[in-house]
N, C-alpha and C positions, 0 to 999 in steps of 0.2 A: 488514748490509743496505746495498745500493748506494743512494746518495743520489738517483740518477735515478729510483728506484722510489717515492720519497716522494710526489710529486704524484699518482701513480696511487692510492696508498693513501689519501691525503686525499680524493680524489674518490670512492672507493668508500665511505668512511666518512661522507660528507656526507648520505646518505639524502635525495636530492632529493624535493621535493614532487611528488605525483601527483594530477592533477585527473581527474574522472570525471563523465560525463553520467549522467542519471537518467531514462531514456526511457520508463518505464512504472511502474505501481503496484508498490511494494516494491523498485524499483530494478533495476539490470542483471541481477542473479541472482535477482530476485523473492524475496528473503529479508529485506528491510529493512536490508541492510548495504551500505555504500559502501566501495570500495577506496581512496577518497581519503585522502591524507596531506598533512602540511605546512600545515595550516590553523591559525588562531589559537585557542589553547587557554586564554588568559588575556584577560579582557575588562576594559575600563574599567568604572567603577561603574555607569554607565547602560546598559551592554551594548555589543555590537559596533556599529560605525558603520552607519547606515541608508544603503544604496545607493539605494533608491527605494521608493516606495509606489504602490499601485494599488487601484482599486475594481473588483470583478468580479461583484457581485451575490450574492444569498443562495445558500448551498449549502455542501457539505462535500467537494467534489472536491479532491484533492491536486494535485500538480504533476508534469508530465512536462517534463524539461529535456534538450534535444538540439539540436545544431547552432546554438548561440547563441540558442535560443528557449525560452521558458517557456509551457506550455499548461495551462489550467485552465478549468473550467466554472462558471457562475453563472446565477441566475435573477432577472430584474427584470420585474414586471408580467406574470407568467405567460408569459414568453419566456425560454428557455434561450439562452445564448450561449457558444460556445467562443472564448476569448480566446487570441491568440498575441501574446506580449510579447517585446520585446528583453531578453535575459537580463541584459545589463550595465546598461541604462538604464531598463527598465520601460516604454518607449514602446510603443504599440500598433502591431503590424505588420499584423495583419488580424484579423477576427472573423467568425464564422458563427453566425447566430441561427435559431431555429425555435420555434414555439408549443409550450409545455409547461406544464401546470398546476403551480403551486408545490408542491402536496402537503404542506401544513404541518400535517398531523394529528399532534398530540403533540410536534412539534418544528418548527423554523423552516422546514424543507422545502428545496426546491432540489435540484440534481443531487448525487449521492453517489458516482458513479464517477469515475475518473481517465482522461484520454486516454492512449492508447498510441501511441508513435512507433516506426515500423519503416521504416528506409531513408528514402525521400522521401515517405512517407505517414503520416497521422495517422488513428487509428481511435477512434470515440467511441460510447458507449451512454448514452442518456438514461433517466430513471427509468421512462418509460412505453413503452419499446421502440424509440425512434428511434435508428437506427444509421447512422453515416456513415463514409465513407472520403474523406479530403480530401488535397490536396497540401500538404505541410508548408510549402513556401516561399510559397504564395499563398493558401491556404484554398479553392481551387477544389474543388468537390464532384465526386469521381469516381464514386461511387454512394451511394445511400441506400436504406434499407429499414426498415420497422417490424417488428421481429422478433416482437413479440407477435402481429401479424396473419399474418405470413409462416409462422410455425410453428404457428399455431392453438393456442397455449397461454395459460394464464391469467397475469396479472400478480400477483406476491405482494403482500401487504398494504402493504409499505413501498415498493413499486416496485422496479425492478431497480437493484442497487447494485454488483454486480461489474464490474470493468473488463475491457476486451477483452484476450484472449490471442492474439497472433499466433504461429502455429507452422507452418512450411513454407508451403504454399499456402492455409492456412486461417486464419480468425479465429474464435475460440471465445468464446462468451458463456455465463454462468450463467443460462440461460433454459430453462424446462421443468424437469422433475424431475432430469434428468441432463445438461443442457447442450444447446447448439445450435452447429453449425458452418456458417459461410458461406464460400464461395470468396472469398479476399481480393481477387482481381482484379475480380470481378463483383458480389459481394454475393448470389449465388444460394445457396440452401440446399443443403448437402452432406449433412448428417444432422441429425436432431432427436430429442428425447426426449418422454416422456409428458407429458400435460396435467395435471401436478400442480405444487404450489408449489415453486419454486426457493428456495434459500437466498440469502444476500447476499454470499458470498465470491467472490473472483476465481479462475477455474480456474488451478491450479498444475501446470505440466508436470513430470513425473518420468519418467526413463528406467528401464525394468525389462526387463532382458535386451536384446533387439533392438528392442523396441517402446517407444513413448511413451504414457503414460497421463496423464490430468488428474485431480487431486484437487479436489473441490468439495463445498460444503455444499448440501444440498437442504433443504426445509422440515422434514424429519424424520430425516435421515441425513447422514453424510459418506460419499462414495462415490468410486469411480475408474472412469473410462471410457477406452476405447481412443481416442486422439486421431484416428486415421485413419478409424475407422468409427462411433464413438459407442457401440460395444458395451460393456455394463457388465462391469467386471472384478471388482469387489467392492463391498460396502457394509457400513457399521456403523450400526446404528440409534442416533440421537442426537437425542433430543427435548428441545428448549429452549423455554421460554416464548415465545409469539408466533411460533414457528417461526424464531427469530432466530439461525440458524447463519451468522454473518457473518465470523468471523475465519478467515483462510487457515491451512491446516495449516503446520507448521514441520517440514521434512524433513531428516534426516541419514542417508544411506545407505538402509537398508531400514526405518528407523524414522520414524514420522510422529506429531507431537504435534498433537492437535486440542483445541480449547478454546472455550467460549462462556460468556456471562454469565448473569444471572438465577439465580445460585446453582448453575449446572450444573457448573462446574469444567472439568477437562481429563483427557486420557488419552493414554498413549503406545501407539501401535499398532506391531506388528511385521509388516511387509508380507511376503507370501509368495504362492504360487499359491493362489487361493481367498481366502476372507475372512481378514483379519488376526487375529493373536492380540493380546490386550490385555496389555501388559507391566505397566502400573499405571494406576490411575484414582483421582483424589481431587479435592478442592475447593481445593487450594492456589493455583491460578492459573486464573481464569475471565475470559478476555478477551472483552468484549462486542462491540466493534467492530473494534479495531485489534490486529493480530497481535503476538505476542511476537517477539523476536529471539533467536537462539542464538549465544552467544559463549563459546568456551572450555569447552564442555560444560555450560553453564548457560543457562536461559531467563530473559529479562528482559521483563517486561510489566506492564500495568496490570490489576490484579485488582479486579473490581467492576462497578458499573453506573452509568448516568447518574443514576438516581433515588436510589441508595443510597450514593453515594460510591465511590471506588476508590483503591487503594494500589499504589504501585510495588513489585514483588516480584522476587526472584531465587529460582528453583527449579532443582534439579539435574535435568538432562534424563533421565538414565538411571534415576533412582529416584523422581522426583516430590517429593523432600524439599525443604521450604522452607528457604532460607538466611537471608533477611532480608526486612523489609517496611518501607516508608516511607509514612506517611500524609500526607494533605493535598494531594495533587496532583489529585484528582478524576479525571473520565473523560477524561484526556489521551491522549497518544500518544508514541511514541518510534521512533527509528531508531538505528543504530550505525555507527561508522566508526573505523578505526585503534584498535580496542580500547576505544573510549569510547562512552558512551550520550549521545545528544542527545534530551532529554526536553522536551516542551511540555505544561505543565499545562493543565487545563481553563480556567483564568483567564488564560492567556497569559504565564505565566512560563517562560522558557527556562532549562534547566539542562544543564550539561555535566559529566560525571564518568566515571572509569574503570569499565569493566564488570568488577566484581570480586565473587566470591562471599562475600567477607569482610564488606563493607558498601558502601553507596553514599555516597561523600564527594564532593559537587560541587566541582569546581575553579573553576567560574564559574556565575553565575546572574544573571538580570536580567528585569525586566518589559518585554517587547518589543512586546506588542500587547494591546489591550483587547477585551472581549467574550468570548463562548463559543468555545472552541477545541477541537474534536474532531478536526480534520484533522491528519494526520501531517506534521511538518516534513520538509523535504528539504534535504540538503546536496549541492550540485553545483557544481564548478568554483570553490570558494572562497567560495560564497555560501550562506546558509541562508535558505530561504523558509518563511514561516509565514502562516496566514490565519485569519480569524475566520468564524463562521457568517454574519455580516452582509455579508461580502464584502471586508473590508479585507485586502490583501496587503502584507506587509512583507518586503523583501529586505535581509538583513544581510550586510555585507562582513566575512568572516573570513579573507581572504587575508593572509598574513604580509608579502608584498611587493606593492606596487601600482605 
């Protein structure tokens, strides 16, 4: 080997860190997985250093992180506010508020959807149908609409919970039985669906042949609609207690895993022309609110309910076979990055460990926040964001070099 080749080989072997924005619910690929690498995997006893803290009001909105900004929603005194914070410092860059009932029936209430950033715009949906398009840099409102009134459809029992999907020149919402599309430039209705209960999932775009469809949960089914026209492609009847079809499907190729709580469990669908075939169905993994992630042919998610407790589980995607279960985390949530699970328990303990079908062995864990934590943690650009129902936000610095 020529010595002059050694520096190049060392450079290639260095595996430099890669940072990644998280501009929408479930991340850049809408699958709960970040491409980020090179972040801190071993923590001090008290957890990673706290970069900043903020208060954003009651709610369960997660975070959109893009262009050096963090966006999330909260409610104080029956007023929703979209907060735009500096991602590095946590300082307020701007905010936008609008009247909105807290909606604290059977839980703390507040907004449950997550903002979506696309280019220089932010799209938001409140629980009672208030939709906005704002400038990401300034918070200036470009258009607003109440989709409940515009579409003439009912609001489901828990309010609208799905986050906006921006696709082409449309923004899609889980409103009505099978979705609603507005023109993203103007807010005008492009297509709408029947006046029946929506579910609480976020529309998930999937390419099938030359066309794009969106998968979403309604009050009684999981279904697919053509994104351009709203025409229904297929549906699978899926009745869950309280109509709570909230978790997004997990898709791999022509297979889609659907799953809900309240003892309903999950199923693997084989998509085709017409209604899908059911490859398997069981109760090994029932995700009530937060979707599972698919890593290395295995699903990882929280199985159970807020009222009955929940366990972290690993299930084989192809067969539905349970590989392992870890009790005691409650109705928490998780994401994945670089082959690792980032898990936030219902009581605010953060755990990090390899995504392995053998077992879950955390390499780091720490109590990082107090209060009820149902909101998915977000890793973006070397920082992990967590929040409580009461509205405390904690930003943890997991960069290896500063």
